[in-house]
N, C-alpha and C positions, 0 to 999 in steps of 0.2 A: 608309631613305635612305642616309646616308653610310656607316654601319657595314656595311650590306649590300653596297654597291658596293665599299667598301674590301676586303672579303673576297676579291675576284677581281681587284683592280687592283694595279699596281705601286706600291710605297711612294712617297709624296709626290706622286702624280699626281691624287688625288681632289680635286675642287674643286666648290664650290657656286656655281651661276650663277642669276640671276633669283630671288634669295631672296624668298620670300613674295609673288610676283606675284599680283595679284587678277585673276581671270578672271570675267567677268560673263556669266550665261546668262539665259534667259527667266524662270526661276523661282527661281534660287539664285545665289550667288556662291561661288567656290572660291579657296583660296589654293594656289598651286603653286610648288614650288621644283625647279629642275633640278640634278641632281648628275651630274658627269661624271668619268671617269678612264680611264687607259690599261690595258687588260686585260693581266694577266701572260701571258707567253709560253705557259705551259701551260694557259691558260684560253681558252674560246671563247664564242660568243654563247649557247650553251646553258647554260654555267656562269653567265653573267651573268643570264640570265632566272631560273634556279633561285635565285640569290642574293637577288633582290628580291621574289619571290612566295612566300607571300602578302605583300602590302604591309603594312609596320608601321603605316601610317596607318589601316588597318582592323583590325589585330589588337591594337595597343597595344605597350607596351614594359615590360620586355624581351620581345622577340617570342616566343621559344620558350615562356616561362612563360605569357605572355598567351594563346597558342594552346592550351596545356593547359587553362587556365581556361575558355576559350570552349568547348572540347570537353566539359568537365564540365558547363557550365551550359546550353548550347543543346541543344534536344531533337532536332535533325536537322542533317545536314550542310548547309552553305551552298550547295552546288551551284556554279554558275558565279559567284555573287556573290563578289566580292573576288578572283576569278582574273584571268587576263590574256587579252585578245583581241588578236591581232596576227599577225605573220608573221616567219619567218626567211628571209633571202635567201641565194642562192648566193654572193653576194659577201662574206658574213660579217656583213652588217648585219641589224638587226631593229628592229621598232617595235611596242610594245605599249601598250595602254590598260588601266586597271583597270576591271573590270566592276562599277561601283558603283550604277548605275541601269540596270536591264535589264528586258526583257520576254522571258520564256521561254514558248514555245508548245509544248505537248506534249499529244497526244491531243485536240486541239481546245480545250484550256483554256489561257488566257493567265494567267501569273503575273507580277505586277509586283513587282520587288524594289528596295528602297532602304534606307538606314540613316542613323544619326546617330552622332556621336562622343559617348561617355559618359565624363565625367571626374568628379572628386570633387565639384565644385560645379555639376554639371548640374542643370537644372530638367526633370524628366521630361515635363511638359506641353509645354514649349518644344521639347524634343527630338522629341516626337511630332509637333508642328506642323511642324517642319523636315522630317521624313520625309514627311509628307503633301504639303508643297510640292514636294519632290523628285520625288514620284510624279505630280504633277498633269499635267505635259506628256505623260507616257506614257499616263496614263489618258485624256486628251483625244484623243490620237492613236488610241487603241483605241475611242473613242466611249463611254467609261464616265463616267457622271455623277460629279462630285466633290462 
């Protein structure tokens, strides 16, 4: 969030807007915070995108060390999961979403991806149930029994 954006923005311009807004969807709720700032003169939209991906909300903090731990513990790369889907515009703007619930179809096989945040006091069963809820709408769209 803030630290990622701060790395490419002018000093004193980074601000938090809509702190912890609750977004309600068919199967889950999300908390969203918007962070804005003015890019430094030597930075562009590509620098901004590089600064925020992968999102710390999916890797943990401190981000670089958390990513090293993930790399050591997880048996395979995450692929598109946790990456960004969006566009860069010729006018210098861009818009991205984090790929946190996705369906990847490759060679006629659909792979549904979702995850849950693990913290010190997480209940593994509740985290598993949360992941199942997150995948329910995608599975229904694919016609897979839940």
